[in-house]
Residue frames as qw, qx, qy, qz and C-alpha x, y, z in Angstrom:
[[0.012, -0.772, 0.298, -0.562, 45.68, -98.66, -58.36],
 [0.759, -0.541, 0.251, -0.259, 45.19, -100.86, -55.31],
 [0.969, 0.090, 0.010, 0.229, 47.42, -103.49, -56.88],
 [0.482, 0.638, -0.222, 0.559, 50.14, -100.90, -57.45],
 [0.361, -0.732, 0.307, -0.489, 49.89, -99.75, -53.84],
 [0.932, -0.310, 0.173, -0.075, 50.20, -103.36, -52.64],
 [0.833, 0.365, -0.112, 0.400, 53.28, -103.82, -54.81],
 [0.156, 0.730, -0.293, 0.598, 54.85, -100.70, -53.34],
 [0.643, -0.612, 0.264, -0.377, 53.99, -101.83, -49.81],
 [0.991, -0.057, 0.045, 0.112, 55.54, -105.22, -50.44],
 [0.632, 0.538, -0.201, 0.521, 58.69, -103.61, -51.75],
 [0.168, -0.741, 0.314, -0.569, 58.92, -101.41, -48.66],
 [0.872, -0.418, 0.180, -0.184, 58.48, -104.46, -46.41],
 [0.922, 0.204, -0.058, 0.324, 61.33, -106.11, -48.25],
 [0.309, 0.687, -0.269, 0.600, 63.48, -103.04, -47.76],
 [0.526, -0.672, 0.275, -0.443, 62.70, -103.17, -44.05],
 [0.981, -0.166, 0.089, 0.053, 63.73, -106.83, -43.87],
 [0.726, 0.463, -0.127, 0.492, 66.91, -105.96, -45.74],
 [0.019, 0.751, -0.269, 0.603, 67.65, -102.99, -43.48],
 [0.723, -0.569, 0.232, -0.316, 67.16, -105.18, -40.40],
 [0.942, 0.152, -0.230, 0.190, 69.75, -107.71, -41.55],
 [0.639, -0.674, 0.113, 0.353, 72.87, -107.82, -39.33],
 [0.268, 0.862, -0.410, -0.134, 75.99, -106.09, -40.61],
 [0.894, -0.246, 0.350, 0.133, 78.16, -108.56, -41.09],
 [0.163, -0.505, 0.466, 0.708, 80.40, -118.60, -58.10],
 [0.685, 0.573, 0.241, -0.380, 78.83, -117.95, -60.93],
 [0.737, 0.184, 0.470, 0.451, 79.94, -119.32, -64.31],
 [0.151, -0.527, 0.169, 0.819, 81.69, -116.64, -66.33],
 [0.611, 0.742, 0.248, -0.119, 80.61, -114.99, -69.52],
 [0.504, 0.813, -0.239, 0.167, 83.39, -112.94, -71.18],
 [0.071, -0.689, 0.657, -0.299, 85.76, -113.59, -68.23],
 [0.592, 0.057, -0.804, -0.009, 86.74, -117.16, -67.33],
 [0.726, -0.604, -0.261, -0.200, 85.29, -118.72, -64.21],
 [0.073, -0.751, 0.522, -0.398, 87.29, -118.14, -61.06],
 [0.747, -0.014, -0.659, 0.087, 88.84, -121.36, -59.73],
 [0.494, -0.141, -0.644, 0.567, 88.64, -121.97, -56.02],
 [0.197, -0.421, 0.035, -0.885, 86.29, -119.08, -55.32],
 [0.066, 0.088, 0.840, -0.531, 84.65, -119.59, -51.91],
 [0.190, -0.480, -0.748, -0.417, 80.99, -120.45, -52.07],
 [0.312, -0.445, 0.099, -0.833, 78.37, -118.25, -50.50],
 [0.088, -0.032, 0.878, -0.469, 77.26, -119.61, -47.12],
 [0.300, -0.388, -0.743, -0.455, 73.88, -121.31, -47.56],
 [0.415, -0.491, 0.111, -0.758, 71.04, -119.99, -45.43],
 [0.049, 0.048, -0.920, 0.386, 70.51, -121.76, -42.13],
 [0.158, -0.529, -0.831, -0.064, 67.16, -122.85, -40.76],
 [0.163, -0.731, -0.400, 0.528, 66.86, -119.51, -38.97],
 [0.021, 0.598, -0.257, -0.759, 68.05, -117.55, -42.02],
 [0.585, 0.378, 0.704, 0.139, 65.82, -118.90, -44.75],
 [0.187, 0.001, 0.438, 0.879, 65.61, -117.37, -48.21],
 [0.390, 0.629, 0.393, -0.546, 62.84, -114.99, -49.19],
 [0.545, 0.412, 0.538, 0.493, 62.07, -114.99, -52.92],
 [0.078, -0.051, 0.135, 0.986, 62.23, -111.72, -54.78],
 [0.362, 0.420, 0.499, -0.666, 58.89, -109.98, -54.95],
 [0.639, 0.592, -0.075, -0.485, 58.66, -110.17, -58.74],
 [0.924, 0.085, 0.347, 0.139, 59.53, -112.98, -61.13],
 [0.667, 0.428, 0.193, 0.578, 61.51, -110.74, -63.47],
 [0.121, -0.979, -0.041, 0.161, 63.33, -107.46, -63.64],
 [0.730, 0.365, -0.067, 0.573, 66.64, -105.79, -64.29],
 [0.382, -0.859, -0.037, 0.339, 69.09, -103.36, -62.78],
 [0.585, 0.666, -0.065, 0.459, 71.46, -100.93, -64.48],
 [0.603, -0.665, -0.013, 0.439, 74.54, -100.07, -62.44],
 [0.522, 0.762, 0.094, 0.371, 75.85, -97.08, -64.40],
 [0.638, -0.243, -0.141, 0.717, 79.29, -95.78, -63.47],
 [0.027, -0.906, -0.134, 0.400, 79.72, -92.06, -62.93],
 [0.594, 0.795, -0.054, 0.115, 81.39, -90.04, -65.73],
 [0.109, -0.834, 0.532, -0.093, 84.58, -89.51, -63.71],
 [0.718, -0.253, 0.648, -0.011, 84.94, -93.26, -63.13],
 [0.808, 0.501, 0.302, 0.074, 84.40, -94.00, -66.83],
 [0.327, 0.906, -0.252, 0.096, 86.97, -91.37, -67.78],
 [0.358, -0.682, 0.635, -0.060, 89.57, -92.81, -65.39],
 [0.814, 0.019, 0.581, 0.017, 88.99, -96.36, -66.65],
 [0.704, 0.688, 0.153, 0.089, 89.29, -95.25, -70.26],
 [0.117, 0.914, -0.380, 0.075, 92.42, -93.19, -69.68],
 [0.461, -0.530, 0.711, -0.047, 94.13, -96.10, -67.93],
 [0.499, 0.288, -0.724, -0.380, 92.88, -98.70, -70.39],
 [0.266, -0.040, 0.879, -0.393, 91.04, -100.73, -67.76],
 [0.442, -0.113, -0.655, -0.602, 88.33, -103.00, -69.21],
 [0.548, -0.095, 0.542, -0.630, 85.17, -103.89, -67.32],
 [0.406, 0.096, -0.843, -0.340, 84.17, -107.51, -68.01],
 [0.714, -0.289, 0.057, -0.635, 81.09, -109.36, -66.81],
 [0.003, -0.127, 0.978, -0.162, 80.76, -112.55, -64.78],
 [0.464, -0.265, -0.607, -0.588, 77.47, -114.22, -65.73],
 [0.323, 0.663, 0.637, 0.223, 74.66, -113.56, -65.25],
 [0.068, -0.870, -0.054, 0.484, 75.90, -109.96, -64.86],
 [0.678, 0.489, 0.299, 0.461, 76.96, -108.36, -68.15],
 [0.337, -0.420, 0.050, 0.841, 79.36, -105.50, -68.78],
 [0.399, 0.844, 0.277, -0.227, 77.96, -102.55, -70.72],
 [0.689, 0.496, 0.117, 0.516, 79.83, -101.29, -73.80],
 [0.270, 0.688, -0.125, 0.662, 82.53, -98.65, -73.37],
 [0.384, -0.029, -0.641, 0.664, 82.96, -99.26, -69.61],
 [0.295, -0.467, -0.139, -0.822, 79.64, -97.55, -68.92],
 [0.547, -0.322, 0.482, -0.604, 78.64, -99.96, -66.16],
 [0.002, 0.039, -0.998, -0.043, 77.02, -103.35, -65.70],
 [0.632, -0.121, -0.259, -0.720, 73.60, -104.88, -66.34],
 [0.108, -0.111, 0.929, -0.336, 72.02, -107.31, -63.89],
 [0.547, -0.294, -0.596, -0.509, 68.97, -109.48, -64.52],
 [0.144, -0.167, 0.704, -0.675, 67.02, -109.73, -61.25],
 [0.728, -0.145, -0.232, -0.628, 64.00, -111.59, -59.91],
 [0.722, -0.385, 0.485, -0.307, 63.14, -114.60, -57.80],
 [0.934, 0.327, -0.135, -0.042, 64.40, -116.92, -60.54],
 [0.751, 0.301, -0.352, 0.470, 67.99, -116.37, -59.41],
 [0.104, 0.431, -0.417, 0.793, 68.28, -113.72, -56.68],
 [0.563, -0.552, -0.614, -0.040, 66.92, -113.87, -53.16],
 [0.212, -0.732, 0.252, -0.597, 66.66, -112.03, -49.85],
 [0.693, -0.137, -0.634, 0.316, 68.43, -113.65, -46.92],
 [0.402, -0.880, -0.156, -0.198, 67.50, -112.04, -43.57],
 [0.732, -0.565, 0.109, 0.365, 71.01, -112.75, -42.26],
 [0.607, -0.114, 0.375, 0.692, 73.10, -111.92, -45.33],
 [0.135, 0.541, -0.084, -0.826, 71.09, -109.28, -47.17],
 [0.736, 0.581, 0.118, -0.327, 69.95, -109.16, -50.79],
 [0.602, -0.300, 0.636, 0.378, 72.00, -111.56, -52.89],
 [0.612, 0.707, -0.145, -0.324, 73.06, -111.13, -56.53],
 [0.863, -0.081, 0.390, 0.311, 75.00, -113.90, -58.29],
 [0.635, 0.589, 0.170, 0.470, 77.71, -113.13, -60.80],
 [0.387, -0.763, -0.004, 0.519, 79.79, -109.99, -60.82],
 [0.526, 0.843, -0.053, 0.100, 82.38, -108.12, -62.85],
 [0.801, -0.181, 0.076, 0.566, 86.12, -107.85, -63.42],
 [0.089, 0.962, -0.171, -0.193, 88.35, -104.80, -63.64],
 [0.889, 0.118, 0.217, 0.385, 91.01, -105.89, -66.13],
 [0.078, -0.900, 0.246, 0.351, 94.03, -103.56, -66.20],
 [0.882, 0.451, 0.048, 0.129, 95.44, -104.56, -69.56],
 [0.262, 0.853, -0.375, 0.253, 98.55, -102.40, -69.13],
 [0.240, -0.601, 0.695, -0.313, 99.81, -104.08, -65.96],
 [0.504, 0.055, -0.850, -0.141, 98.07, -107.43, -66.32],
 [0.089, 0.031, 0.757, -0.646, 96.38, -107.08, -62.93],
 [0.407, -0.383, -0.608, -0.565, 92.75, -108.12, -62.49],
 [0.191, -0.025, 0.651, -0.734, 90.26, -107.54, -59.69],
 [0.363, -0.290, -0.774, -0.430, 87.17, -109.76, -59.75],
 [0.287, -0.042, 0.489, -0.822, 84.13, -108.76, -57.66],
 [0.498, -0.114, -0.715, -0.478, 81.34, -111.33, -57.46],
 [0.477, -0.434, -0.758, 0.097, 78.59, -112.92, -55.34],
 [0.026, 0.335, -0.144, 0.931, 77.31, -109.58, -54.14],
 [0.303, -0.592, -0.722, 0.190, 75.23, -108.94, -51.01],
 [0.051, -0.593, -0.036, -0.803, 73.51, -105.63, -50.32],
 [0.497, -0.456, -0.630, 0.384, 73.39, -104.82, -46.61],
 [0.156, -0.932, -0.310, 0.107, 72.63, -101.72, -44.52],
 [0.364, -0.740, 0.230, 0.516, 76.22, -100.48, -44.79],
 [0.261, 0.666, -0.465, -0.522, 76.66, -101.11, -48.52],
 [0.893, 0.334, -0.224, -0.203, 77.61, -103.75, -51.07],
 [0.517, -0.527, 0.673, 0.044, 79.73, -106.68, -49.89],
 [0.843, 0.452, -0.213, -0.202, 81.29, -109.11, -52.36],
 [0.867, -0.231, 0.304, 0.321, 83.83, -111.87, -52.72],
 [0.248, 0.908, -0.284, -0.181, 87.02, -110.46, -54.26],
 [0.892, -0.032, 0.235, 0.384, 89.89, -112.05, -56.17],
 [0.072, 0.905, -0.307, -0.284, 93.05, -110.12, -57.02],
 [0.300, 0.567, -0.733, -0.225, 95.00, -111.72, -59.86],
 [0.739, -0.008, -0.635, -0.226, 93.06, -114.90, -59.17],
 [0.347, 0.029, -0.766, 0.541, 93.89, -114.95, -55.45],
 [0.390, -0.694, -0.562, -0.224, 90.85, -114.94, -53.12],
 [0.120, 0.347, -0.350, 0.862, 90.70, -111.99, -50.73],
 [0.071, -0.379, -0.812, 0.438, 87.54, -113.08, -48.92],
 [0.024, 0.806, 0.560, 0.191, 84.44, -110.95, -48.57],
 [0.323, -0.112, -0.093, 0.935, 85.00, -107.19, -48.69],
 [0.170, 0.808, 0.404, -0.394, 82.89, -104.03, -48.49],
 [0.506, 0.157, 0.448, 0.720, 83.29, -102.67, -52.02],
 [0.023, -0.427, -0.278, -0.860, 80.73, -99.84, -52.13],
 [0.049, -0.357, -0.661, 0.658, 78.60, -97.83, -49.74],
 [0.086, -0.541, -0.494, -0.675, 75.34, -95.93, -50.00],
 [0.090, -0.065, 0.434, -0.894, 73.23, -93.61, -47.88],
 [0.063, 0.420, 0.896, -0.133, 69.90, -94.84, -46.54],
 [0.172, 0.653, 0.326, -0.661, 68.35, -91.39, -46.79],
 [0.234, 0.451, -0.484, -0.713, 69.06, -91.39, -50.55],
 [0.132, 0.013, -0.954, -0.268, 67.71, -94.91, -51.05],
 [0.119, 0.349, 0.844, -0.390, 64.59, -95.21, -48.88],
 [0.358, 0.526, 0.200, -0.745, 62.48, -92.45, -50.52],
 [0.426, 0.472, -0.497, -0.591, 62.98, -94.02, -53.96],
 [0.212, -0.152, 0.965, 0.008, 62.64, -97.75, -53.25],
 [0.384, 0.436, 0.793, -0.184, 58.92, -97.94, -54.06],
 [0.193, 0.450, -0.254, -0.834, 58.94, -95.73, -57.17],
 [0.743, 0.401, 0.485, -0.228, 56.12, -96.96, -59.46],
 [0.077, -0.381, 0.668, 0.635, 57.33, -98.07, -62.91],
 [0.683, 0.371, 0.455, -0.435, 53.99, -98.64, -64.71],
 [0.604, 0.656, -0.306, -0.334, 55.44, -98.59, -68.22],
 [0.277, 0.468, -0.838, 0.044, 57.85, -101.34, -67.18],
 [0.785, -0.235, -0.492, -0.295, 55.29, -103.40, -65.28],
 [0.726, -0.231, -0.513, 0.395, 56.87, -103.08, -61.86],
 [0.332, -0.935, -0.015, -0.124, 58.37, -100.92, -59.16],
 [0.826, -0.171, -0.053, 0.534, 61.85, -99.89, -58.03],
 [0.238, -0.819, 0.027, 0.522, 64.28, -97.01, -57.54],
 [0.630, 0.730, 0.054, 0.260, 65.57, -95.00, -60.49],
 [0.162, 0.787, -0.375, 0.462, 68.02, -93.15, -58.24],
 [0.857, -0.513, 0.029, 0.049, 70.22, -95.09, -55.83],
 [0.357, 0.807, -0.430, 0.192, 73.79, -93.71, -55.76],
 [0.924, -0.290, -0.067, 0.240, 76.72, -95.83, -54.58],
 [0.001, -0.933, 0.349, -0.088, 80.10, -94.59, -53.38],
 [0.678, 0.396, -0.577, 0.224, 83.60, -96.08, -53.38],
 [0.800, -0.593, -0.090, 0.024, 84.54, -97.90, -50.20],
 [0.270, -0.827, 0.486, 0.089, 87.92, -97.54, -48.48],
 [0.720, -0.157, 0.649, 0.191, 88.85, -101.07, -49.57],
 [0.680, 0.586, 0.398, 0.191, 87.95, -100.57, -53.23],
 [0.196, 0.972, -0.126, 0.042, 89.66, -97.19, -53.53],
 [0.414, -0.699, 0.572, 0.116, 92.85, -98.50, -51.91],
 [0.752, 0.027, 0.633, 0.181, 92.90, -101.68, -53.99],
 [0.596, 0.741, 0.269, 0.151, 92.30, -99.89, -57.30],
 [0.005, 0.956, -0.294, -0.022, 95.02, -97.33, -56.51],
 [0.547, -0.517, 0.641, 0.147, 97.50, -100.08, -55.69],
 [0.729, 0.209, 0.623, 0.192, 96.74, -102.10, -58.82],
 [0.503, 0.660, 0.414, 0.374, 96.31, -99.36, -61.41],
 [0.362, -0.090, -0.060, 0.926, 97.43, -96.06, -59.92],
 [0.100, -0.634, -0.484, -0.594, 94.01, -94.51, -60.55],
 [0.040, 0.174, -0.427, 0.886, 93.36, -91.61, -58.13],
 [0.538, -0.473, -0.562, -0.413, 90.25, -93.14, -56.56],
 [0.013, -0.284, 0.583, -0.761, 89.34, -92.00, -53.05],
 [0.091, -0.365, -0.886, 0.271, 86.98, -93.30, -50.41],
 [0.153, 0.631, 0.470, -0.598, 83.54, -91.72, -50.81],
 [0.088, 0.278, -0.484, -0.825, 83.94, -90.88, -54.49],
 [0.728, 0.316, 0.187, -0.579, 80.74, -91.27, -56.49],
 [0.360, -0.199, 0.875, 0.256, 80.90, -94.71, -58.09],
 [0.107, -0.170, -0.810, -0.552, 77.60, -95.47, -59.84],
 [0.533, 0.001, 0.215, -0.819, 73.83, -95.17, -59.84],
 [0.116, 0.112, 0.986, 0.036, 71.62, -98.24, -59.49],
 [0.539, 0.126, -0.108, -0.826, 68.39, -98.07, -61.51],
 [0.011, -0.011, 1.000, -0.021, 66.42, -101.20, -60.68],
 [0.630, -0.017, -0.054, -0.775, 62.91, -102.40, -61.47],
 [0.255, 0.024, 0.957, -0.137, 61.20, -105.56, -60.22],
 [0.405, 0.075, -0.449, -0.793, 58.64, -106.54, -62.83],
 [0.493, 0.128, 0.747, -0.428, 55.28, -108.18, -62.20],
 [0.713, 0.601, 0.240, -0.269, 54.08, -107.90, -65.81],
 [0.719, -0.036, 0.448, 0.530, 56.41, -109.35, -68.50]]
């Protein structure tokens, strides 16, 4: 029990470090690698990397039913950029997590390599979202539209009061700790971009997905 409490406390400390961060290319799997994608700025001496608190883990980013329905009706395919994988039937994405590949940067937030692509087969347009940082105002990522870099953009938001109470949820059957409920919402940039590319009626603040993440200490 004491060990579990220490794990939870460590996770909360990490959340505090993450929340205090200033606002401010992975090789592809099913989707080809993105040429010329800008690299993530390496941490400076004052912004060193913290390892993740557990060596292993995973996160399920499950799209809301309305988002899945809109993607299916339009014929948009969700494709993964390694190490992130797309779930079948446009249900969301799966992310392996842990200090083996992800890290916490006090200046840039929590970093996840890889990403995903929205492939609008009908029009031929693609929107690639990759090299993701979680910060106090939401999820920032590098974006390419039809292969053209758009720089870093805020692609999704969340509410601290919905996240903080769940961050240290014990997951004893999975050997770790992490939130089961962490809803994300469509940002102004993402809703506008998706509307322009596909015509999907996506609005700022629409429910996008739930993040169910567990950092594992026991394999």
